[in-house]
N, C-alpha and C positions, 0 to 999 in steps of 0.2 A: 449533443450538448458538449461544449468545450469546457474543460475544468480548468481552474486557475492553478497557479503553482502552489498556493496555499492549500487548496482542497487536495490536490494530489499528495502533497507532503504529509498531510494529515492522515490520508488513507494508507500511505506507505508506513507511516509510524505505527498505525494501528496493526498492520500486517506484521511488522517486525516485532512489536512488543506483545503480540498476543501471548497471554498467560503471565505476562510481567506487570508490575505496578509502576516501575519508574519509566520516564520518557527515554527514547533511544536516539532521537535525532534532534539536533539543535535547529531551531527554526531559522537561525542566522544563515544557514546554508543556502536558503533560497535565493540570496543575491548571487551565488556562485553557480547554481544549477540551472541548466536550460530546461524548458518545460518537456522537451523530447527525452532528456535524461530521466526525468521523474516518470514519464510515461513508461519508458523501457524498464525502469526499476520496479514499477508496480506490476508490469507483465510478468517479469521473472519471478517475482514472489508469488503471483497467482499460479504459475506454471507448477509450483511445488505442492499444489493441492493434492496431487495423486499419491503423496507419500504420507498424508495426514489421516487421522482418524475420521470416522463419519461425523462426530461432533465438530471436529475442526473444519471439515469441509462445509458443513452447514453454515457455520459462522462466516467463512470466507465468501460464500455465495452472495452475501450483501454487497460485495465490492464489484462484482461482475456487472457490466452493462450489457444489455441485449438490445439489438437494433432490430 
């Protein structure tokens, strides 16, 4: 399943904003970012799971896609 820019940006924002109340990414950035940039950003954020607590890891698992 291919994600749209909007879907990827929403997931990236959730990953960045975890534990915060305010939004962290301006949705207007969508027109400037390529889908590959968003995919790479999401992947980099997911790589950080190794340094998080077990509770954080469980929360992040919802963003992983298994094929």
